[in-house]
C-alpha positions in Angstrom: 21.8 8.6 -9.4 20.5 5.2 -8.4 18.4 6.5 -5.5 16.1 8.7 -7.6 16.2 6.9 -10.9 14.7 3.5 -9.9 12.7 4.9 -7.0 10.9 7.7 -8.8 10.9 6.1 -12.3 7.5 4.5 -11.9 5.6 5.8 -9.0 1.8 5.9 -8.6 -0.6 5.8 -5.6 -1.8 3.8 -2.7 -1.1 2.3 0.8 -2.6 1.0 4.0 -4.4 1.1 7.5 -5.4 -1.8 9.8 -9.0 -2.0 10.9 -10.1 1.4 9.7 -9.4 2.8 6.2 -10.9 4.7 3.2 -14.3 6.0 3.8 -14.9 6.4 0.1 -14.3 4.2 -3.0 -11.9 5.3 -5.6 -12.5 5.2 -9.4 -10.3 6.2 -12.3 -11.7 9.7 -12.2 -11.9 10.3 -8.4 -9.5 12.8 -6.9 -6.7 11.5 -4.7 -7.4 11.3 -1.0 -6.0 14.3 1.0 -5.1 12.1 4.0 -3.6 8.6 4.2 -3.5 6.8 7.5 -1.2 3.7 7.6 -1.3 1.0 10.3 1.8 -1.2 10.2 1.7 -4.6 11.8 5.0 -6.3 12.3 4.3 -10.0 12.5 6.4 -12.5 14.5 8.6 -14.7 12.4 6.6 -17.1 10.1 3.3 -15.8 11.6 2.4 -13.6 8.6 0.7 -16.2 6.3 -2.5 -18.1 6.8 -2.5 -17.5 10.5 -2.6 -13.7 10.0 -5.2 -14.1 7.2 -7.4 -15.8 9.7 -7.1 -13.3 12.5 -7.6 -10.4 10.1 -10.8 -12.1 8.7 -12.3 -11.6 12.1 -12.1 -7.8 11.7 -13.7 -8.1 8.3 -16.5 -10.3 9.5 -17.3 -7.8 12.3 -17.3 -4.8 9.9 -19.4 -6.6 7.3 -22.0 -7.6 9.9 -22.2 -3.9 11.0 -22.2 -2.7 7.4 -19.3 -0.4 8.5 -18.7 2.1 5.6 -15.0 2.5 6.2 -12.9 0.4 3.8 -9.2 -0.4 3.6 -6.6 -2.1 1.6 -4.1 -4.5 3.1 -0.6 -5.2 1.8 2.1 -7.6 2.7 5.8 -6.8 2.5 8.0 -8.3 -0.3 11.1 -6.5 1.1 12.4 -5.5 4.5 10.9 -6.8 7.7 7.9 -9.0 7.6 4.9 -6.8 8.1 1.3 -6.1 6.9 0.5 -2.5 5.8 -3.1 -1.3 6.0 -4.1 1.8 4.1 -6.8 4.3 5.2 -7.9 7.2 2.9 -9.8 10.3 4.1 -10.7 13.6 2.5 -10.4 15.4 5.9 -9.6 14.8 9.5 -13.3 15.7 10.4 -14.3 12.7 8.2 -11.9 10.5 10.1 -13.3 11.6 13.4 -16.9 11.0 12.2 -16.0 7.4 11.3 -14.3 6.8 14.7 -17.6 7.9 16.3 -19.4 5.2 14.3 -17.4 2.6 16.2 -18.0 4.3 19.5 -21.7 4.3 18.9 -21.9 0.6 18.0 -21.1 -1.6 21.0 -21.5 -4.8 19.0 -19.0 -3.6 16.4 -16.6 -2.3 19.0 -16.7 -5.6 20.9 -16.1 -7.5 17.7 -13.1 -5.4 16.8 -11.7 -5.7 20.3 -12.1 -9.5 20.2 -10.4 -9.7 16.8 -7.6 -7.5 18.0 -6.8 -9.8 21.0 -6.4 -12.8 18.7 -4.4 -10.7 16.1 -2.1 -9.4 18.8 -0.8 -12.9 19.5 0.8 -12.9 16.1 2.4 -9.5 16.3 5.7 -8.1 17.5 4.8 -4.4 17.1 2.1 -2.1 15.7 2.7 1.4 14.4 0.6 4.1 12.9 1.5 7.1 10.7 -0.5 9.8 8.9 0.4 11.6 5.7 -1.2 14.5 3.7 -1.2 14.8 -0.1 1.1 17.2 -1.9 -0.2 17.8 -5.4 2.8 19.9 -6.5 5.2 17.0 -5.8 3.0 14.3 -7.4 3.3 13.2 -11.0 0.4 11.8 -13.2 -1.0 10.0 -10.1 -3.4 7.1 -10.6 -6.5 6.8 -8.5 -7.9 3.4 -9.8 -6.9 1.7 -6.6 -9.3 -1.2 -7.1 -7.0 -2.4 -9.9 -3.7 -2.1 -8.0 -2.1 -5.4 -7.0 1.5 -4.3 -6.2 2.8 -1.1 -4.6 6.2 0.6 -4.6 6.7 2.9 -1.6 9.7 5.3 -1.6 10.5 7.0 1.7 12.5 10.3 1.8 13.8 12.1 4.8 14.5 15.7 3.9 17.1 17.7 5.8 15.8 20.5 8.1 15.6 23.8 6.2 16.0 22.1 2.8 12.3 22.0 1.6 13.0 24.4 -1.2 15.9 22.3 -2.5 13.8 19.1 -2.2 11.1 20.6 -4.3 13.7 21.6 -6.9 15.0 18.0 -7.0 11.5 16.6 -7.6 10.8 19.2 -10.3 14.0 18.1 -12.1 12.8 14.5 -11.9 9.3 15.3 -13.1 10.5 17.5 -16.0 12.8 14.7 -17.3 10.0 12.2 -17.1 7.7 14.6 -19.0 10.3 15.2 -21.7 11.1 11.5 -22.1 7.5 10.4 -22.1 7.9 7.6 -19.6 5.2 5.7 -17.9 6.2 7.1 -14.5 3.4 8.1 -12.1 3.3 8.7 -8.3 1.4 10.4 -5.5 3.6 12.3 -3.0 2.5 12.6 0.6 4.2 14.5 3.5 4.2 13.3 7.1 1.6 14.9 9.4 1.8 12.6 12.5 3.8 9.6 13.7 7.2 10.2 12.1 9.9 12.8 12.0 9.1 16.1 10.2 10.5 16.2 6.7 9.4 12.6 5.9 7.9 12.2 2.4 6.6 9.1 0.7 6.1 8.6 -3.0 3.5 5.9 -3.7 3.1 3.8 -6.8 0.3 1.3 -7.5 0.2 -1.0 -10.5 -1.7 -4.1 -11.7 1.4 -6.2 -11.7 5.1 -6.3 -11.1 5.7 -6.0 -14.9 5.3 -2.2 -14.4 8.6 -2.3 -12.4 10.3 -3.9 -15.4 8.8 -1.2 -17.6 10.3 1.5 -15.4 13.8 0.1 -15.5 13.5 -0.3 -19.3 12.8 3.4 -19.6 15.8 4.4 -17.4 18.1 5.3 -20.4 15.7 7.7 -22.1 14.9 9.3 -18.7 18.6 9.9 -18.1 19.0 11.3 -21.7 16.1 13.7 -21.0 17.7 14.7 -17.8 20.9 15.7 -19.6 22.9 12.6 -19.6 25.8 12.0 -17.2 26.1 15.7 -16.5 22.4 16.0 -15.7 22.8 13.0 -13.3 25.7 14.6 -11.6 23.7 17.8 -11.0 20.8 15.9 -9.7 23.0 13.8 -7.4 24.4 17.0 -5.9 21.0 18.6 -5.3 19.6 15.3 -4.0 22.5 14.9 -1.5 22.1 18.5 -0.3 18.4 18.2 0.2 17.8 14.6 1.4 19.3 13.0 4.5 18.3 9.4 3.6 16.0 7.4 1.4 14.9 3.9 0.6 12.1 2.0 -1.1 10.0 -1.0 -0.3 7.8 -3.4 -2.3 4.3 -4.6 -1.2 1.6 -6.8 -2.7 -2.1 -6.5 -2.0 -3.6 -9.2 0.2 -7.4 -9.5 -0.6 -7.9 -11.8 2.4 -6.9 -9.0 4.8 -8.6 -6.2 2.9 -12.0 -4.8 3.6 -13.4 -3.3 0.4 -16.8 -2.2 -0.9 -19.2 -4.2 -3.0 -18.4 -2.0 -6.0 -14.7 -3.1 -5.8 -15.6 -6.7 -5.4 -17.8 -6.6 -8.5 -15.0 -5.3 -10.6 -12.9 -8.4 -9.9 -14.6 -10.9 -7.6 -12.1 -13.6 -8.4 -9.4 -11.4 -6.8 -11.2 -9.7 -3.9 -13.4 -12.6 -2.8 -12.1 -15.8 -4.4 -14.1 -18.9 -3.7 -12.2 -21.5 -1.6 -10.7 -24.3 -3.7 -12.8 -27.4 -3.7 -11.3 -30.3 -1.8 -10.3 -33.2 -4.0 -12.7 -36.2 -3.7 -11.4 -38.9 -1.5 -10.3 -42.0 -3.4 -12.3 -45.2 -2.4 -10.2 -47.5 -0.3 -8.8 -50.5 -2.2 -10.6 -53.7 -1.3 -8.5 -56.4 0.2 -8.2 -59.5 -1.9 -10.3 -62.4 -0.8 -8.5 -65.2 0.9 -8.7 -68.5 -1.0 -11.2 -70.9 0.4 -9.4 -73.9 1.9 
């Protein structure tokens, strides 16, 4: 079944929020965040490049000046509608509320964010926000080294009402086949809490490069074999169709110019997170005009 196979073949973790995001840094050993808050900014046609980098840098400047301890990762779409995705991570809703109060109690920061927002809004068609909570049972070998992720696959599933049990059986079949086949698959599964229809799940995969996608497809055959071959695929298709109303996947790449990350992250790869601007080429001296012959 070509919905599950490519989509869940290599999933991991991560995604985005706009001006607010993860209150804590992640390392390879840290637990996955219980809450992900995504802010999605849909840019106007051809307004998502350097112009958007510039307006987003104003948010970062205001936050750095205030030493705001809430960090976030920004991603730009490589598929679907042009948009920027900002990922926020929290361990609890109480922690999120506490961070919001930090903005309310700092008029300078609030004014800086508001000013940046006015300029940013000129480039946008629409802004949306959704909140998801982590589901450990539906996740598979999730990675938490978010500072090393440069590309994200995000698979979105809309489960039919009353089919949660069947949905969990489908994911278990997929996970068991990956375990048996020994693939490189990994993902974090989150369920919608606010901002989208009930029954929405996202499987998030983060990797250092797009070569991980090639690896996932190359492992397709042994995953199918571990599932039970064509007969196993047929059974999975039936269960998937019974449990899931619709699904699709999207591809994003991390944009360091729009991300607000901690000094610890910057130190791990300063060339990526805070690259130095390229030096301007030296201007060539103007050619001297030949002297006119003396009459």
